[in-house]
TORSE-342732 format. One record per residue (C-alpha): residue in three letters; x, y, z. Coordinates in steps of 0.02 Angstrom, whole numbers, plus 32768, in hexadecimal, padded with zeros to 4 digits. Layout:
alaXYZ ...
This chain:
unk9C5FA7BA97DC unk9CB3A717980A unk9C9CA73B98C3 unk9BE4A75E98A6 unk9BCFA6BA9849 unk9C24A65B98D6 unk9BB6A6B19957 unk9B1BA68898F0 unk9B4CA5D198DE unk9B70A5C39999 unk9ABAA5EE99BA unk9A79A564994A unk9A3DA4CF99AC unk9A78A4569927 unk9B2EA484994A unk9B1BA44E9A01 unk9ACBA3A599E0 unk9B1BA30B9A2D unk9B03A2529A07 unk9AB5A23D9AB4 unk9A30A2BE9A8C unk9A04A26799E9 unk99F6A1C19A47 unk997EA2129AC2 unk9915A24C9A2E unk9902A1959A02 unk98C9A1719AB5 unk984FA2029AA8 unk9809A1C69A01 unk97F7A1169A48 unk978DA1529ADB unk9724A1C29A6B unk9707A12E99F6 unk96D2A0BD9A87 unk965CA1449AC6 unk9609A1699A1F unk9613A0C799BB unk9608A0499A48 unk95AAA0B39AC8 unk9622A0859B54 unk95FEA0FF9BE3 unk95E8A18E9B65 unk95B8A2119BE5 unk9666A2069C30 unk96D8A1BA9BAC unk96A8A23C9B29 unk96DAA2D69B90 unk9770A2789BD9 unk97ABA24B9B2A unk9799A2FE9AED unk97F1A33D9B8A unk9885A2CB9B63 unk988BA3109AB3 unk988FA3C99AE1 unk9908A3AC9B72 unk9984A3639AF5 unk997CA3F39A7B unk9A18A45C9A96 unk9A1DA5159AC9 unk9964A5219AF3 unk997AA5499BAC unk98D3A4F69BD3 unk991FA49B9C69 unk9995A5289C9A unk9989A5379D59 unk992EA5D59D8C unk9903A6089CDA unk98C4A5789C6E unk980AA5649C51 unk9804A4A89C70 unk987EA4BB9D01 unk97FBA5289D55 unk9778A49F9D3C unk97F2A4219D85 unk982DA48E9E15 unk9786A4D19E52 unk9720A4389E27 unk978FA3A39E4E unk9820A3E09EB9 unk97A6A43F9F26 unk9741A39D9F30 unk969EA3E79EF1 unk9670A3839E56 unk9678A2CD9E98 unk9603A2F19F2C unk958BA34D9EB8 unk958DA2B49E45 unk9559A24C9EDC unk94CBA2C59EFF unk9487A29E9E53 unk94A6A1E39E67 unk9446A1E49F0B unk93B4A23B9EB7 unk93B5A1B39E31 unk93C3A1219EAB unk9334A0B79EED unk936AA05E9F8C unk92CB9FF79F8A unk93189F569F43 unk93A09F5B9FC8 unk93289F7FA057 unk92B19EF7A01B unk93379E72A038 unk93B69EBAA0B4 unk941E9E19A0B0 unk94559E48A000 unk94B49EDCA04A unk953C9E62A07C unk955A9E3A9FC4 unk95899EEF9FAA unk960A9EDDA033 unk96499E369FF1 unk966C9E809F46 unk96E49F009F93 unk97699E799FAA unk97B19EA99F01 unk97D89F579F43 unk98469F159FCF unk98969E899F69 unk98C89F079EE5 unk99079F7F9F6A unk99849EFD9FA9 unk99B19ECA9EF7 unk99D69F7E9EC8 unk9A3F9F949F64 unk9AA39EF89F36 unk9AC49F439E8A unk9B159FDC9ED6 unk9A86A0589EE3 unk9A85A0C49F7F unk99FAA0A69FFD unk9991A13A9FC0 unk99ACA1069F0A unk997FA0519F31 unk98DDA0889F86 unk98B0A0F29EEF unk98CFA0619E78 unk98729FE79EE9 unk97D3A04E9EEF unk97BEA02F9E33 unk97809F829E67 unk96E79FD39EB4 unk96AEA0039E03 unk9680A0B29E3B unk96C7A13D9DCE unk969EA1D59E3C unk96E5A1809ED7 unk9784A1539E78 unk9797A2089E41 unk9776A2499EF1 unk97F5A1D49F41 unk9878A1F59EBB unk9866A2B09ED6 unk9885A29B9F90 unk990EA2179F8D unk9963A2119EE2 unk9936A2A39E6E unk99BDA2709DF1 unk995EA1CD9DD2 unk98B4A2209DC0 unk98A4A2149D03 unk98DFA1629CED unk987BA11F9D81 unk97DDA1789D47 unk97EDA13A9C94 unk9810A0899CD3 unk9778A08F9D46 unk96FFA0CF9CC3 unk9746A0609C3A unk972F9FC39CA1 unk96839FFC9CDA unk9654A0049C23 unk969E9F569C0A unk963B9F069C98 unk95D19EA09C1B unk96729E569BD8 unk96D79E429C79 unk96559DFD9CF0 unk95F79D709C95 unk968E9CFA9C80 unk96B89D0A9D39 unk96039CEF9D6B unk95F09C539CFF unk96969C0C9D3B unk96649C169DF2 unk95B09BDA9DE6 unk95599B3E9DA9 unk94C79B3A9D30 unk94559B0A9DC0 unk948F9B9D9E29 unk94729C189D9C unk93C19BD59D89 unk93909BFD9E3E unk92F89C6E9E42 unk92E29CF19EC9 unk92479CFD9F36 unk91DF9D999F28 unk92209E279F95 unk91B69E8AA00F unk91749F359FE2 unk91D99FBDA037 unk916CA044A087 unk918DA0FAA05C unk91B5A127A111 unk9243A0A7A111 unk928AA0F0A070 unk9288A19EA0BD unk92DBA167A15F unk9363A101A10B unk93CFA190A0C6 unk93C7A1E8A16F unk93F5A14DA1D4 unk9479A117A155 unk94CAA1C3A15E unk94D4A1BBA21C unk9516A10AA224 unk9595A10CA196 unk95E0A1B6A1BC unk95EEA190A276 unk964EA0F2A248 unk96B7A13BA1BA unk96B8A1FAA1C9 unk972AA20EA132 unk969DA1CDA0C3 unk9630A264A0F0 unk9644A2CFA051 unk960AA2439FDD unk9592A1E9A052 unk9538A286A08D unk9518A2C49FDD unk94E4A2169FA2 unk9464A206A02C unk9428A2BAA019 unk9402A29B9F62 unk93A1A1FF9F92 unk9341A25FA017 unk9310A2DD9F90 unk92CDA24C9F2A unk926EA1F09FB1 unk9226A284A011 unk91B0A2AE9F82 unk91ADA3679FB2 unk9242A3AC9F50 unk9225A36B9EA0 unk927DA4029E56 unk931AA3E49EBC unk9318A3299E96 unk92FFA34D9DDE unk938BA3CD9DD9 unk9402A3559E33 unk93D6A2C89DBB unk93E0A32E9D1B unk9424A3DF9D08 unk94A0A3DE9D97 unk94DBA32C9D73 unk94F4A3539CBA unk9555A3F49CDA unk95D0A3A99D56 unk95E6A30F9CE8 unk9626A37E9C5C unk96A2A3D69CCE unk96D6A3339D20 unk96FBA2D79C7E unk9755A3689C2B unk97C0A38B9CC6 unk97EFA2D59CE3 unk981FA2BE9C2C unk9889A35C9C2E unk98F6A3159CBA unk9933A28D9C44 unk99C4A2E59BF1 unk9A44A27A9B97 unk9ACCA2989C19 unk9A5EA2579CA7 unk9A00A1CD9C4B unk9A8CA1779BEE unk9AD8A11D9C83 unk9AE8A0679CB7 unk9A75A0879D4C unk99E5A0AE9CD7 unk99F0A0019C89 unk99ED9FB49D37 unk9953A01D9D62 unk98F09FD89CCF unk99269F259CF2 unk99009F349DAB unk98599F869D84 unk98269EF09D1D unk985F9E7B9DA9 unk97FD9EE39E27 unk975B9ED39DC2 unk97719E189DAB unk979A9DFA9E63 unk97079E669E9D unk96929E049E2E unk96D79D5E9E6A unk96D49D8D9F22 unk961E9DC69F14 unk95E89D229EC3 unk964A9CB89F40 unk96029D1B9FD2 unk95529CF99F91 unk957A9C3F9F88 unk95B89C44A03B unk95179C99A072 unk94B49C0BA022 unk95069B92A09C unk94A59BE6A128 unk94079C23A0D2 unk93689BBDA0CA unk932B9C1CA031 unk93BF9C159FBA unk93F19CAE9F57 unk94329CAC9EA6 unk94F09CBD9EBB unk94F99D279E1D unk94B59DB59E87 unk955F9DC19EDB unk95AA9E049E39 unk95369E9A9E47 unk95919ECE9EE6 unk96079F3B9E80 unk95D09FEF9E71 unk95B39FF59DB4 unk94FCA02A9DC2 unk94949FEB9D6C unk95069F929CF0 unk953C9F079D68 unk94879EE49D97 unk94589ED69CDF unk94E69E5D9CBF unk94AD9DF09D50 unk93FD9DED9D0A unk943D9DC29C5D unk94A99D309C97 unk941D9CF09D07 unk939B9CF89C7C unk940E9C949C09 unk94019C039C84 unk93499C1C9CAB unk92DC9C8A9C3C unk92609CA19CC9 unk92E79CDF9D3E unk92D39D9B9D58 unk93679DD59DC1 unk93759E8D9D95 unk931A9ED99E2A unk936A9E5E9EA3 unk94169E879E5D unk93F99F419E79 unk94019F209F35 unk94B89EE89F3C unk94DF9F619EAE unk94AA9FF79F17 unk94FA9FAC9FB2 unk959B9FA39F4E unk9596A05F9F35 unk958DA0799FF1 unk96159FF7A00D unk968CA04D9F94 unk966FA0F69FE6 unk9697A0AAA090 unk9733A055A049 unk976DA0FEA007 unk974AA14CA0B0 unk97B1A0C6A107 unk9844A0E5A093 unk9838A1A0A0B2 unk9831A188A16F unk98CCA119A16F unk9938A168A0E8 unk9914A221A0DC 
């Protein structure tokens, strides 16, 4: 009878609890609270938070290699590099490249805002991260969650959970992180600059762009092909006007399904034994630095462009060069309208915002080419 009682107790999860697991519950509850009560990136933070919770419940076997339910989601969806490209298919179907094509010069702001990626890469390397780990941490500065996940899977799978949570958390905090940096680096007069009306982009140009962009970018950085090809295919679905069902499925049903699997799988990688390390603290600190530097470099690049442009641009647009679409563009519009109520910057900011997505994909491709 005693042996039976011992055997029964050994199968109770409560007997296998550790302080680290309980701490991860607190992390899980914090993310769930931010998703529900504060609406910070709820589509990702809610499933990530729940994934953290179930991964830190003992004796469930959910992440048991070869057998666990969530392990299968993670293995076939993320390790096999299926989910992030499918996410980009949906993003492409949701993206209008018109604002970027209307003022091609704003593309350079998307490139200028990638400085934070490389600054953080070197900072992480100086702190003792390996080259692949440093690249994975650095890409957080691009403010692109799916790209961060994709690169982490290829270069540093053990950092996947912490880097993904850092990326999505800071993306949600863009309205808090960016405005102080933007105001610090610009004058009241610069923030009041109004933009001239952009040209209307013809439909033919919108259709040709994803095809030409695919050829050019992948020929230059072949390692970016999985993300870039799917991103541009989704956009071609949107702009062609002949496959509304495919565009709609990519934007809605398919996007929603893979988002569930992505969030749950990423959260489930954050077990106590892998998350509670000094490196994780560095990742969150460096992620914040990356966002701030990317914002600052974008604004400063816009100010440099004004030295050579006859028609000055509002330097706040440089802050939209990070890939947090459309949050960064909205923040630019908000800060600009505070200085000048008649200043409508949202559509102009979408240009560098979308260019930032392309820039981050190319940065990830460069890292993969050099480090994999």
